[in-house]
C-alpha positions in Angstrom: 0.0 0.0 0.0 1.4 3.4 -1.0 1.0 6.7 0.8 2.4 8.5 3.8 4.5 6.4 6.3 2.4 4.7 9.0 3.9 4.1 12.4 2.3 1.6 14.8 2.8 2.0 18.6 2.2 -1.0 20.8 0.6 -1.0 24.3 1.9 -2.0 27.7 3.7 -5.3 27.8 3.4 -5.4 24.0 6.0 -5.4 21.2 5.9 -5.5 17.4 3.9 -8.8 17.5 0.9 -6.6 18.5 0.7 -5.6 14.8 2.1 -8.7 13.1 -1.1 -9.5 11.3 -1.8 -5.9 10.4 1.4 -4.1 9.5 2.0 -5.9 6.2 -1.4 -5.0 4.9 -0.7 -1.3 5.7 2.9 -1.2 4.7 3.4 0.1 8.2 6.4 0.2 10.6 5.8 -1.3 14.0 7.8 0.3 16.9 9.4 -1.8 19.7 8.2 -1.3 23.2 8.5 2.2 24.6 10.8 2.3 27.6 10.9 5.8 29.1 9.2 6.3 32.5 6.9 9.2 31.5 4.4 9.8 28.7 6.3 12.9 27.6 9.5 10.8 27.4 7.8 8.2 25.4 6.5 10.8 23.0 10.0 12.0 22.5 11.1 8.4 22.0 8.8 8.2 19.0 9.4 11.7 17.6 13.2 11.3 17.8 13.1 8.4 15.3 10.0 9.1 13.3 9.9 10.6 9.8 9.2 14.3 9.5 5.5 13.6 8.9 3.6 10.3 9.4 0.3 8.6 10.2 0.2 7.3 13.7 -1.8 4.4 15.1 -1.6 3.4 18.7 -3.1 0.7 20.8 -3.9 1.4 24.5 -0.7 3.0 26.0 0.5 3.5 22.4 -2.6 5.8 21.7 -2.0 7.6 25.0 1.5 8.4 23.8 -0.2 9.4 20.5 -2.3 12.0 22.3 0.8 13.6 23.8 2.5 13.6 20.3 -0.6 15.4 18.9 -0.3 17.9 21.7 3.4 18.7 21.3 4.0 18.1 17.5 0.7 18.2 15.7 2.4 19.4 12.5 4.2 16.1 12.2 1.1 13.8 12.5 -1.0 13.9 9.3 -3.4 11.2 10.4 -4.3 9.3 13.6 -5.9 6.1 14.8 -6.6 5.5 18.5 -7.4 1.9 19.5 -8.5 0.3 22.8 -7.5 3.3 24.8 -8.4 6.0 27.4 -7.9 9.7 27.2 -8.7 10.4 30.8 -6.3 10.9 33.7 -5.7 7.8 35.9 -8.1 7.0 38.7 -7.0 6.4 42.3 -7.8 2.7 41.8 -5.5 2.5 38.7 -2.7 4.3 40.5 -3.0 1.9 43.4 -3.0 -1.1 41.1 0.0 0.1 39.2 2.0 0.7 42.4 1.1 -2.8 43.5 2.2 -4.3 40.2 5.5 -2.4 40.4 6.2 -3.6 43.9 5.3 -7.1 43.1 7.5 -7.0 40.0 10.5 -5.9 42.1 9.7 -8.8 44.4 9.9 -11.3 41.5 6.2 -11.8 40.7 6.4 -10.4 37.1 5.2 -13.6 35.3 2.4 -14.2 37.9 1.1 -10.7 37.3 1.2 -11.2 33.5 -0.4 -14.6 33.5 -3.0 -14.2 36.3 -3.8 -10.4 36.4 -3.2 -9.0 32.9 -3.6 -11.8 30.3 -7.3 -12.5 31.2 -8.1 -8.9 30.5 -6.7 -8.9 27.0 -9.2 -11.0 25.1 -12.9 -11.1 24.3 -13.4 -14.2 26.4 -12.8 -13.6 30.2 -11.3 -17.1 30.2 -9.0 -17.0 27.2 -7.6 -20.2 25.7 -4.2 -21.5 26.8 -2.8 -20.6 23.4 -3.9 -17.0 23.8 -2.5 -16.7 27.3 0.9 -18.3 26.3 1.2 -16.1 23.3 0.7 -13.0 25.5 3.0 -14.3 28.2 5.8 -14.9 25.6 5.4 -11.3 24.3 5.5 -9.9 27.9 8.6 -11.9 28.6 10.3 -10.2 25.6 9.2 -6.8 27.0 10.5 -7.8 30.4 10.0 -6.6 34.0 12.3 -3.5 33.7 10.4 -2.1 30.8 7.1 -3.0 32.5 8.0 -1.0 35.5 8.9 2.0 33.3 5.6 1.7 31.5 3.7 1.6 34.8 5.5 4.7 35.9 4.7 6.4 32.6 1.0 5.5 32.9 1.0 7.3 36.3 2.2 10.5 34.6 -0.6 10.7 32.1 -3.1 13.6 32.3 -6.5 14.1 30.9 -6.1 14.6 27.1 -9.7 15.3 26.2 -9.3 19.1 26.4 -6.5 19.3 23.9 -8.0 16.8 21.6 -10.6 19.4 20.7 -7.8 21.2 18.9 -6.8 18.2 16.8 -7.5 18.8 13.1 -6.2 15.7 11.5 -8.1 12.7 10.0 -8.8 10.6 13.0 -10.2 7.1 13.5 -11.2 5.8 16.9 -11.7 2.1 17.3 -13.2 0.4 20.3 -13.6 -3.3 21.1 -17.0 -4.3 22.3 -15.6 -6.8 24.9 -12.8 -4.5 26.2 -13.0 -4.6 30.0 -10.0 -2.2 30.4 -11.1 0.5 28.0 -14.8 0.1 27.3 -16.6 1.6 24.3 -17.8 4.7 26.2 -14.2 5.9 26.6 -13.9 5.9 22.8 -17.1 7.7 22.3 -15.7 10.5 24.5 -12.5 10.6 22.4 -14.4 10.7 19.1 -16.7 13.4 20.4 -13.7 15.5 21.4 -11.8 15.4 18.1 -13.5 17.4 15.3 -14.6 15.1 12.5 -13.3 11.9 14.1 -14.8 8.6 12.9 -15.8 6.0 15.5 -15.8 2.3 14.7 -16.3 -0.8 16.8 -15.0 -4.4 16.5 -16.3 -7.6 18.2 -13.2 -8.2 20.2 -11.4 -7.8 23.5 -8.7 -5.2 24.4 -6.0 -6.7 22.3 -8.2 -6.5 19.2 -5.3 -6.6 16.9 -5.0 -10.3 17.8 -8.7 -11.0 18.2 -9.7 -9.4 14.8 -6.7 -8.5 12.8 -8.4 -8.6 9.4 -11.1 -6.3 10.6 -8.6 -3.9 12.1 -6.5 -3.8 9.0 -9.6 -3.2 6.9 -10.7 -0.3 9.1 -7.3 1.4 9.2 -6.8 0.9 5.4 -10.1 2.4 4.7 -9.3 5.4 6.9 -6.1 6.0 5.0 -7.7 5.6 1.6 -11.0 7.4 2.3 -9.5 10.6 4.0 -9.0 13.2 1.2 -6.4 15.0 3.3 -4.2 11.9 3.3 -4.6 11.4 -0.5 -3.2 14.9 -1.0 0.2 14.1 0.6 
C-alpha cells in the first residue's frame, strides 16, 4: 500500500507482534516497546526516530502516547488512529494497582502478574484459551520486567487529554472493542466526540483486538487511510 509512512505503537507489555497480522497490509512500521518512564518521554522516544510527517496508530498505551504527540507536535502527525484506549487521567484505583504491580514485579512476581492479572483482560473471552495466554506471556517476557515498571511509571504521569484533543484537526479514526474490560466503548465515544470530524468504529473483540480481529482492524485502518481526502493529497 502506497501513501504516507504509517507508524504503529504497541501498548503496555506489547511489542511488534501486536501488529504482526496488520502491519504488512498497511505497509506500516511497528515500533518496539517504549521504555521511558513518562508519557512525555515516550512521546520524545517516538518523535526522535519518526519521519518528518507520518500517520500514527496506537493501541492502548500507544494511543495515550499518541495523544501527547498530537499535543506537542501536531504538525508532524498527518493522520491518527486510536485503538482500545483511554484519554482520561488515571483513577485512584488505577494508580494503586500500578503501584502494587510495580512492587510485586520488584519482588519477582512479574510472570504471575502477567499470567493471572493481565492476560485474562486482553481478550474477548474472560477465560482465554491456553494458546492465547501463552502467546501473550511470551510477548510480555520479551518486553521484560524492567520495561514493564517503566511503563507503569509512565502511565502514572498521564493527564486528561480530552481538552487538547478538541484542537486536533487531523483525519482521526477511533476504534473500540465491544468486549474490552479495560477501555470500554464509552471511553472511545468521548475521544471521538472531542476530536473534530473523528470517525468511530467498533469491533467484536477484546482489548487486544489486533490479535482477536486483525483482518477487521486492517480493513478499518486501510479504509481510513484511503478514504480521507487529506491523506490522499500528501
